[in-house]
N, C-alpha and C positions, 0 to 999 in steps of 0.2 A: 665874312672876311675869310680869305684863303689861309690855310695853315702857315704858309711862309710869311704872309703879311702879319699874322698874329705873332709869329716868332720874332720878326723884326720889331714889332711893337714892344714885346717883352725885353729885347736887347736894348732898345732905346730907354725904357723905364729903368732898367738895371744901370745903364750908363749914367742917367740922371741922378739916381740914388748914390752911386759911387762918387760922382762929382760933388754932390752935396756933402758927403761924408769926408771929402778930402783925400780919397784914395784912388782917384782916376789916373794919377800919374804912376801908380804901381803897375807892374806887369800883370797879365792875366793870372799866372800861377801865384803870384804874391797875393793878389786879391782873393783868390780861391782858398789858399791856405789860411789866410787871416779870417775869412768868413767861416771856414770849417772850424777853426779854433773857437771862435765866438759862439757858434752854434752848439758845439760840444761842451763848452764851458771849461773843460779840463781834459786834455788829450795828450797823446804821445806821438812821436814821429811814426812809430810802428802802426798806430791806428790810422794816421793819415794815409800811409802807404797801402794799407789794407782796404781802404775805401775804393769802390769801383771808379769813382770820378778821377782818382789820381793814379790809376793803373798804368798809364803810359809814361809816368814820370819816374826817374831813377832816384835812388836814395841820395845820391850826391846833389841832385837838383833840389829835392825837398830840404836837405840840410842847408844848402846855400840860401834858400828862401827863409827858412827859420832863423838862420844867423842874421840876415838882413832885418827881419822883423824884430828880433831881439835888440839889435843895435839901434834901430829907430825908436824903440821903446813902446811899441804898440802891443807887444806880448812880453810875458816874463816866464822864466823857467824855475822849476822847483823839483829838487830830488825827492824821490819817494822815501819815506821813513822805513818802510818794510823792505825795499829792494833798492839799493843804491845805484843799480844799473838803470833804473827807470827814471826818466826825467819827464815831468808833467809840464805842459805848455798851457798858458791861460792868457786871456785878453787882459790888457792893462788899461783899465778905464781912465785913470788919471792922466795918461799920456796920449789918449786917443785924439784923433783930429776933430 
């Protein structure tokens, strides 16, 4: 199988998984941020921005996505006890699709 055919097969599998999870109607960046938060278990906007995958996105774009995911209820935020400037983001299992 050619590399581009393999790549399309991977994209199709990813599409199928996202559809099964009920997140196929999210934008690509919304899905990516959500998946990053789930993979990290507990993260911050700063960590999201520092990851190479998100290097082309602005702070305002990431903030907009995080606000939407918080509003929808698939993630929740929690202020750090040590540093009140730090806000942790985590996946909210009870409200997941």
